Every structure is written in structure tokens, then in C-alpha cells.
N, C-alpha and C positions, 0 to 999 in steps of 0.2 A: 381748362375747361372754362369756356365762354359762360354769359349770363344765361343765355337760352338752356345750354345745359343745365346750369344749375337750377334754374326753375323746373326742369323735368325731373332731376333727381329729387328735389324737394318735395315737388308733388307725389313721387313713388314712395317717399318716406313718411309722407303726413300721417297715413292711417297707424303707423306703427308708433311715431311719435306721440300721437293721441291717447294710445293705448296707455303710454306712459304716462303722460302728463294728467290724464283722467284720474289712475289710480293715486301719484302723488297728491292730487288735489281732493281726491274724494268725490269728485263728480265729472261728468262728461262735459257737462257745460262749460265748468270753471276750466276742465281741462282744454276745451276748444280756445278758450281765452289767452291761456299760456302758449299753446301752439301757434296762434296766430302772432303775438309778440315775440314767440322765439324765433320764428321764419321771417318777420320783419327785421331784425337785428342781424340774422345770418345774411341776409341779402344786402342789407347796409354796410357791414362789415367784410363782405366778401373781397378779395382782390385776386383776380384772375391770373394775376402774374406770379402769384406763389403757388407753386404745387402743392395739394391736398394728400395726405398719407390714408386718412381715414375721416372722409367727409361726414359720414353719419355719427361716428364719436363727437366729432367738433360741434354738431347740431345738438345732440342730445346734452352734451354740457351746457350749451347757451340755454336750452330749454329748462334744464334743473336750476339754472340759476336763477332763470325768470321765475320758476315757480318757487323757488326759496324766497326772493325778493316779494311775491305777493303773500306767502306766508306770514313772514315777517311782517308786512304792513297789517295783515287782518290781526296779527297778535298784538301790535300796538294799540289796537281800538278796540281789544276785546279782553276777556280775562282767559286766555290762552297761556297756557304754563310755558314758563322758558325752555321747559326740557324738550317741547315740542322740535326743536331746532339744534339739540344737542348733538354732537357728533361722537360715537363710542369708539373707542381704539384698543378694546382689549381683545386678544386673539381666542379663538376657540375653534373646536373642531366642527367641520361641517356635515349637517345631515339632511340629504338632499329630499324635499318633500314637493312633488310638482302638483299635488292637491292644491295649490296656491293659486295655481290658474284660475279658478272657480270661486275664489275669495271675493266677497262685495267687497267695492270700494268703500263704503262707510266703515268696514271691518280694516281696512289698510289705513284708514285715516287714524287709526288708535295706536299706531305704531310712531315712533320717532321717526323723523324724515330719513334719516341715514339707513335704518332697518328698512322701512318702507321701500326707498328707491333702490337699494341693494337687492332685495327679494323680489321686486318687480323686473328690475333688469336682467336678473340671473334666471329666475322660475319663469317668468311670464314672457321675458322677450330673447331668451337665450344667450346673453352675453356672457363671457367669460369674466372670472374674479378680477383677471388683469385690466379686462376691458372697462370693467365697472368702475375700477379704482381711477382709470383716466378719465371716465366721463364725471366722476364725483369728487375729483382731486383728492383722493384718499389713499391710503397705503393698503396693500394687498391684505395686511393683517387685519386692519381695519375693518375693510370689507367682509371678511371672513368670519369676523367676529359679529357684525351686525346682522348677517346671513342667519347664524345660527341662533341670534337672541330673536331675528324677526321670524324666523319658521317655526320657533320653539312658542313664542307669543301667539302667532297665528293659530296654531293647533290648539293653544288653550282655548281662544277666543271662539273657534268652530265650534266647541262643546259647550258654551255658553249660550243660554236662550237669548233671543233677540226680543228686549222688552220695550224697544221703542214703539209709540203709538203709530198707528197708519196714517199719513196725511190726510188732512179735511180741506175742503173748500167751504168758505163762507156761503151762505145764499146768495150774495150778490155776487161772488166771483163765478159762482156755479151757473147764474142767470146767465151773466155777460160772455161766457165761453159756451155755453148750450146755443144762446142765440147765433154767435158767431158761426159755430160748426153746423147749425141747422140750416143757415143761409148758404153756407158754402156745398154742403153738401146736396142742396136743392139747386146748385149754380144760381142762385139768386147775387149776383155779383154787384149788381145795383145797390142793394141794401147793403153789402159789405163796404163799398165804396161811401157810403153815408154814413158809415162807422168811424171811417179814418179822419184822426185829425190833421189840420190843415199841413203842419209840420211833421208827419208820420215819417218814420226811417225804417227802410227795408234792409235788412242783410241776407242775400242767399249765400250762406255760408260757403266759403271756397269757390265762389264765383262771381258775384257782384253785389253793389251797393246801390240803393235808390232811396231821394229823399223828397218830400213832398208828395201831397194827397194826388195830384194829377198823374206824376211818374209811376207811383206805386200802384193807382186806382187802374190805370190803363196798361201798363206793362204786367204787373204781377198777376192779376186776376185774369187777364187774358190769356196768359200761358197755362194756368190751369185750366181754363175753359177748353183748351184744345186737347187735352190731356183726359184719358178715361180709366187710368188706373189708380185710382186713389177714391180712398172713403176715410173720412175722419170721424174721429171719436175722444172726447176729451178724457184726461187722465193726468199723472205725475210722471216725471222723469226725473230721478234721482231727488225726489220728495219736492219736486217744484211744478206748479201746474203747467201742463202742456197741452198741445194737440196731437194726438198720436195719428199717424198716415198707415193706413191697413189696405192691401191689396184686395178690392171688393170680389175677386175672385176666388179669394183664401180667407175669409171672414174670420176662421178659427187661428190662423196663422200670427206669429208676433208681426207687432209694428215694424215697417220697413225704416221709417224715420219719424221725425217730430218736428213741431213747429211751437215757439213760444212767441205769446202776444203779451206785450205790455200794455197797461191803460192808464188813463187820466180820467177819473169819473167813469164814463161811458164810452169815451172814445179811445181809440187804437191810437198808441204814439208810437209803437215801436213792433216790427215782425223780424223775427229770426226763424229762418225756414233753413233745414238741414237736408233739403232734397240733394243738394250736390254734395253732402258730407255724411253719407249714409254710415261711415263706419263710426259715427260718433255714439249711435245708439248700442253696439255691440258692450256686453257688460255693464249698461245701466240698470238701475232699480226702476223697473216700469211697473205703473200699478193703472188699470183701464178701469173707468169708472163706469158702471153698467148704465145704459140707457132706460130713462123711466118710460 
């Protein structure tokens, strides 16, 4: 398989890989970070002279290790308990429960990683216990144990009330995002260009990157000006402030994708637009803020 075919295969695998990474990380946004890291490592490590028996399993294993690395780094800089990264090995009977496919990502995050990964790979993505063991570098008994414990704990968590408060924007955050969205919806792209910092960075996820206000201002906004199938509203994606993009012909439908905007004061320093990565919003916790 040459590199052209490799890139094609990885492109096809990307949405499925994101479903796994997002649930392991507890966020569709962090999940995309892991996907990008994993795919870059897979491309760098690939040797077309070596035949692959299971490309998908190899890439998932790279992604799993990337996720573990990120979780370990977070644990070093937080009060996260060490048991977050424990690997359990006690064999138990398996009780299949496909209701886990609808489990929220924040709920998955309350499981140790081996349980979380085993349940996601088996119940959400449909891999066999042996395939999961190959991806996680774990024995079949260890995976069976993790599945049993993870499924049991998820059922317990599903019955417990969610006491976490809903996210809120500060008045300043809301004013900035409201102004940005209002200018966008009115197609006042000149006003939006004035909001860009000189060193602004744009990432069109799964497509391209641009740097600098000239590049972003002339290319990004011009592309949106040629489109008519969007209407923006402010909200949250996995409890992070976001811009939600709707189909104007279906205003009551779910958002199609989202955009993240990073600020320094009142200037936009980064835009992360998921137009070309619409798979990322699937399974996210989305909250839309009502227009005043």
C-alpha cells in the first residue's frame, strides 16, 4: 500500500477513530486533538514495504497510546487520582449492554481508562474482545474484566442524577461572541476582519491551516460569503464556549458543526472551524444559548 492509499484509508477511518478518542478523552474537542496526533504518528511510522494485516488495529493502538500520554500529562499537573490509569486484570463474566452507545462522554470519563476503552471499542465500535486486547495490549481476561466492570458502573451512573451545573458565559465572553456572531450572520465581514489579531491562526479541521490576519481575513471570510447554508448561534460544546452552525432552512434541527474562537482581550487570536470535520459534533454535549 503506497502513501496515497494510506492517506485514503486514514481519511475513511477518521470519523470512527474520533468516536473512540472523543469518548476516551471525554470531549469531542480533545478527541480531535488526539486523532490529529495519532494520524501524524501513523503517517510518520508507516513503511509501505512492510505488509499490514490490520491497519485499523494498528492506528487505533497508536491513538490509544496518544490518549494515555495526554491523560498522564494532565494527571501530573492536576489532582487526578493515579487509579485513572490503572489496568485491571481480574476475569469476570460479560453482560452485554448496548445502551452504552448513548452514554455521555462525561460519564465515560468517570471510568478507569481500561474500562472506558474496552466498553467503547466493544459496545460502541463493535470490535471483538481479542481485537480490543490487541489494541490495548491487554490479555483477553483483562478485557473481559474491564468490560464487565465498566458496563456495571455505567448502569449505576446512568441511574444517578446529573448534579453538575450548566455552563455559563461571563458578561464579557457573551458580549464578544454575540458581536462576532451578529457580524457573521449579517455578512459584515469587514467588521470581522477588524476583530482579528495580526497573528491570528485559523484551522479548518481536516482541511487546511492559515496564519495572519491577511490570509485569514481574505480567504476564510470570503469562502463563507459564497455560501448560503449557514446560520450561527452561540452556545457550548462539551461545556466549552462555541459557535454553533445551523442550517437556516431547518432552524429547529440540531447544529451541523461548530466553531471555536480564542480571544486575547477583544481580538480574535485563533479560529478552529469544524466545517470539514462534521463527524466531531456527533455525541457532543451541545447547549444553545437563546438569542436575547
